[in-house]
C-alpha positions in Angstrom: -208.7 132.0 -169.4 -209.9 131.2 -165.7 -211.0 127.7 -166.5 -207.5 127.2 -168.2 -206.2 128.5 -164.5 -208.1 126.5 -162.1 -207.2 123.3 -164.6 -203.4 124.3 -163.8 -203.8 124.5 -160.3 -205.5 121.5 -160.0 -203.3 119.4 -161.7 -200.4 121.0 -159.4 -202.4 120.0 -156.1 -202.4 116.7 -157.8 -199.2 116.3 -158.0 -197.8 117.8 -154.7 -200.3 115.8 -152.3 -200.8 112.4 -154.4 -197.9 112.2 -156.9 -195.1 113.1 -154.4 -193.2 111.1 -151.9 -193.8 110.6 -148.7 -190.6 112.2 -146.5 -189.4 111.7 -143.0 -190.1 115.0 -141.0 -189.5 116.8 -137.8 -191.8 118.9 -136.3 -192.7 119.9 -132.8 -193.9 117.1 -131.2 -191.2 114.7 -132.7 -189.5 112.9 -135.5 -192.4 110.8 -137.9 -191.8 108.3 -140.1 -194.6 106.6 -142.7 -196.3 103.2 -141.7 -196.5 100.7 -144.2 -200.1 100.8 -145.2 -200.9 104.4 -144.6 -200.4 106.8 -141.8 -197.5 107.9 -139.6 -195.4 107.1 -136.5 -194.3 109.6 -134.2 -191.8 109.7 -131.4 -191.1 112.8 -128.9 -187.7 114.4 -129.3 -187.2 116.4 -126.2 -184.0 116.6 -125.0 -181.5 119.5 -123.5 -178.0 120.5 -122.6 -176.8 121.5 -118.8 -173.4 123.4 -118.2 -172.8 123.9 -114.0 -169.8 125.2 -112.6 -168.1 123.4 -109.3 -169.1 125.7 -106.0 -165.1 125.1 -104.0 -166.5 126.0 -100.6 -169.6 123.1 -101.2 -167.8 120.9 -103.8 -171.2 120.5 -105.6 -172.3 122.1 -109.2 -174.2 125.1 -109.6 -175.7 126.5 -112.7 -174.2 130.0 -111.6 -171.5 131.3 -109.4 -172.5 135.5 -109.1 -170.3 138.0 -106.8 -172.4 137.0 -103.9 -170.3 133.3 -104.1 -166.9 131.8 -103.8 -164.6 132.9 -106.1 -161.3 131.8 -107.9 -157.9 133.7 -108.0 -155.4 133.1 -110.6 -153.8 129.7 -110.5 -157.2 128.3 -109.6 -158.7 125.3 -111.1 -162.2 125.4 -112.5 -164.4 122.6 -112.7 -167.4 122.7 -115.1 -170.4 119.5 -115.6 -171.6 118.9 -118.8 -174.7 117.1 -119.4 -176.6 116.1 -122.4 -179.9 114.5 -121.6 -182.6 112.8 -123.7 -186.4 113.0 -122.2 -188.2 112.1 -125.1 -189.3 109.1 -126.4 -186.8 108.7 -129.6 -183.5 107.9 -129.4 -181.2 110.4 -130.9 -178.2 110.1 -133.5 -174.9 111.6 -133.1 -174.6 114.6 -131.3 -172.4 117.0 -131.3 -171.3 119.4 -128.5 -169.3 122.4 -128.6 -168.1 124.1 -125.0 -166.7 128.0 -125.7 -164.3 128.4 -122.5 -163.6 132.3 -121.5 -160.6 134.0 -122.4 -159.5 134.3 -118.7 -159.1 130.7 -118.1 -155.7 129.0 -119.9 -156.8 126.8 -122.4 -153.2 124.9 -122.7 -154.3 124.0 -119.0 -157.9 122.1 -120.2 -158.2 118.6 -118.9 -161.3 117.4 -121.1 -161.3 114.1 -123.0 -162.1 115.5 -126.1 -160.5 117.6 -128.6 -158.9 121.1 -127.8 -158.4 124.2 -129.5 -155.7 125.8 -128.5 -156.7 128.7 -130.8 -159.6 129.5 -129.9 -160.6 127.7 -126.8 -163.1 125.5 -127.8 -164.0 122.0 -126.7 -165.4 119.5 -128.9 -166.7 116.1 -128.5 -169.4 113.8 -129.9 -172.0 111.7 -128.2 -172.9 108.6 -130.7 -176.1 107.9 -130.0 -178.8 109.1 -126.6 -181.6 106.6 -125.8 -184.6 107.9 -124.3 -184.2 108.6 -120.3 -180.4 108.6 -120.8 -177.8 111.2 -119.9 -174.5 111.5 -121.5 -172.1 113.5 -118.6 -168.6 114.9 -119.4 -166.1 116.9 -117.3 -163.7 119.6 -118.2 -161.1 121.5 -116.3 -158.8 124.6 -116.8 -156.7 126.9 -114.7 -157.6 130.7 -114.3 -155.1 132.5 -116.1 -151.8 134.6 -114.4 -152.4 138.1 -112.2 -150.3 139.2 -115.7 -152.5 137.8 -118.0 -156.0 139.2 -116.7 -157.0 143.0 -117.2 -155.2 145.3 -115.2 -158.1 147.7 -114.8 -160.2 145.1 -113.3 -160.1 143.5 -110.0 -163.3 141.3 -110.4 -164.0 139.6 -113.6 -167.6 137.2 -113.8 -166.7 135.4 -117.3 -169.8 132.7 -119.2 -168.5 129.6 -120.3 -171.3 128.6 -123.4 -172.1 125.1 -124.4 -173.9 124.3 -127.5 -175.2 120.8 -128.7 -176.8 119.7 -132.5 -178.2 116.7 -133.9 -179.2 116.0 -137.5 -182.8 116.3 -138.1 -183.5 117.9 -134.2 -182.2 120.6 -134.1 -179.9 123.0 -131.5 -179.7 123.4 -127.7 -177.4 125.6 -125.5 -176.6 126.6 -122.1 -174.2 129.0 -120.1 -172.6 128.8 -116.5 -170.9 132.1 -114.9 -168.2 131.8 -112.3 -165.9 134.9 -110.9 -162.4 135.8 -110.4 -161.0 138.1 -107.9 -157.2 138.9 -108.4 -156.2 140.4 -105.3 -157.3 137.9 -102.5 -155.8 134.5 -101.9 -158.2 131.4 -102.2 -162.0 131.7 -101.7 -163.5 134.6 -99.8 -166.8 136.4 -99.3 -168.0 139.4 -101.6 -165.6 141.9 -101.6 -166.6 145.8 -101.3 -168.2 147.4 -104.4 -165.8 149.0 -106.7 -166.2 150.5 -110.1 -166.0 147.1 -112.1 -168.9 145.9 -109.5 -171.0 148.6 -109.5 -172.2 148.4 -113.1 -173.0 144.9 -112.3 -174.9 145.5 -109.2 -176.6 148.7 -110.7 -178.0 146.2 -113.0 -179.3 144.3 -110.3 -181.5 147.2 -109.3 -183.7 146.4 -112.4 -184.7 142.8 -111.0 -186.1 143.4 -107.6 -182.9 145.0 -106.4 -180.7 141.7 -106.2 -177.6 140.9 -107.6 -177.4 140.8 -111.5 -178.0 136.9 -111.9 -176.9 135.6 -115.8 -180.0 133.6 -116.2 -179.5 130.0 -117.3 -180.9 129.7 -121.0 -181.6 125.7 -121.6 -183.7 125.5 -124.1 -185.5 122.2 -125.0 -186.9 121.0 -128.2 -189.9 119.5 -128.4 
């Protein structure tokens, strides 16, 4: 009986390692393809997506705008920049990008060179291919909703804009960017006095060396 089991196991191992065909695979180091005559060639597939928001005071893009930064008022246009970068050695195929706008933006005012779903606030587009070292850059803008359409109980709001990207056989990457809206001011202002709505955010900041709570960028690299 024991001899029969060992024989069966040997047949299975032989079938798996010898008879089974060689398939392309994706691993931590990149995409590997079999080479004629034996062996394989692997290419690095590191890539990432970066979401940034335009600082209206400096006219430069930053990862996040917090309570200590300039704020937007109802009706202001908020501009974002999305960058998809290939830092590896392999050319990436079709990349599908989905940007999810926060509820505090009027989705009917979105300006973007791609598809906009007015029911969900999702902006989608594709990058057909991305060569090693290449970056695809896209800009999106939308206006802050009117005061009447924003939550009545809060004067200051800090929504987060999420973006994710997917490409077959490699995986997914994502990022996010925060900005703040203040309803009772005109134009861009400094930090307001701490009210009930800001207390929770500032209190959380105390957990991080006593500073303001910052939404950490979640750039993820595949590689």
